[in-house]
N, C-alpha and C positions, 0 to 999 in steps of 0.2 A: 228841427226840423229848416229852419232856414238856411242851415249849411248845405246838409244835404240836398234842396232844390238848387243852391247857388252854386253848384259844383259845374253845375250843365246848363246854367240859365242862359247864359248865350243861343246855345243850341236850342232849347226853349224855344225862347222869343223869337229864333231865325222860324223855326215850325209854324209855329202862330201866324206869324205876318206868310209864311209860304203857302200855309196852307187857307185863313179861312176866309171867307168870301166878304165880313165885314172887318178887315185890318182896324186893329187899334191905332190910335195917333202916334204910337212907340216905333211900328211900321214908315220906315222914310225911304223907301226902296230900294233896300239892303244895307247892306254894311260886309267888313270886311269878315265878320264873326258867322257868314251862313253857313260856310263851311265850317263849323264846329261840329265835330262830333261827342258823345261819351266816352273817355277812354278805353280804351282796352285791356286787358289784364299785364302789358308792362310798362303803362301810363298811368300818369294820377293828374288829377287838379290840383294847381296851387290858387285858391281864393285869395285876397286881397282885397278887405271889406273896411270903409277907411269913414269915419264921422267928422267931417270938417269942422273948424272952429270957426272965430269971428273972418278970420283973414284966411279962406280957402286959397285963395292966388299964392302964395304963399309956401303948400304944400307941394313937395315930388318925391317922387321913387322911383325904385331901379329892383330890378331882379334879375341877378348876375347865372350864370352857368358855373361849374368847378374850373372853367380857362379864364373865367373871368369874360365874357362876351357878354351883354346884356341881351335878355330875352325878352322884358318889358317893360315899358316903363310909362310915366306921367310926369309929363314939364310942368314944370311951373306956370304957372297963369291959365291951366288948364281945366283945374275946379273953379267954378263960378258962384255957385251956392253956398251961404255961411247954412253952419247946422246940417246939412245934408248930409246923409248916407252913401255912398257909392261904393261900385263893386267892380270887380278883375278878378276873368278868371283865366287861369295860363295851364296848359298843358304842358307837363314835362315826363321824364322819364323816372323811372323807378329806379333804385340801388345807386340815384347821383345826390350829388353834392350840392345845395343853392344858399344865393346870398342875396336877402333882402335887404334894400337899405331906404332909410327913410330920412327928407331933409325937411327944414323951415328955413326959407331965405333969411327971415330977419332975427331968426337965433333962439328964440322964446319957443319952439316943440308946438305942443297941439294942444295945449291947457296951460295955465289955469287962467289966468288974468283976461285974455282975452275970448271967450268960449272953452267949453269944455270938447274939445274933441277927441280922437282916439281910432286907434288901428288894427289890428287883429289880418294875422295871416293860418293859413287852415290849408292841411293839403286832407283830400278827400275826408273835409268835414271836422278834421281833429286839429285845433288848435297847436301851431308852433311857436307862435310868438304874438307879443301885439305889446302895447303901449301907448304915450301922452308924451308926457314929460322927456324930453330928450334935447331939450336947448337946440342946437344945431343941425346936430345929424345924430343917428344912432343906425344899429347894424349888427343882424345874426345871422347864423348861419347855419340850415338846418340839413340832415339827409330826408330825402324819401325814401322810404323803406323799400324793399324789394322783394319783399314777398308778396306772393300770391297763392291765392288756394286752389287746388285742383283734389284728386281723389288721392284715396290713401293708400299708399306706397306697400304696405307688408298686408298679410292678412289677416285677419282677427284672432286673439287667443281662442283656444280653445275650454269650453267651462268646465269644470273638475265633472268626474264619471264618476266619484261614490263619493260616502262621506266619510268627513275629515277625521271622524275617529269612531272605533266599533260602539258601539249600544251598549248601554249598562249588562251585567248579567244578574242575575238572583242575587239574593243577600241570605 
């Protein structure tokens, strides 16, 4: 359920802030996420979910497209709270290749001597990578499926018109 909700979390949050007369504390007058819309048929959502260790300021990550351009990043000293979940959603194109890279500037990853942090990367709710013990950095590449669902392209096959064998005749 979390992964399904996480795919459009920013959009949901912005709609709550926009439509609510009794705004929650998280509504700070708007953000860049206010324009987020759920993806259409040729788009997907990459969710980066991260639980910080005892030194959250050491953690950073980047999401690259197939040309090496950075689509999204979180720099060192962005995460401030230890042992806290953070989530980011990035809309991407289906049928493309992406690379996720996570780093720890101290070089001890997110586990295990200084808290048990972890991360996971999901595409439309499906896990494509995760980890916590990686030293200075690690990365992996994944392809976002280009498949979309649509109406069937052919007509259904016909049902049989008669019995497959003759009934038994008397003995």
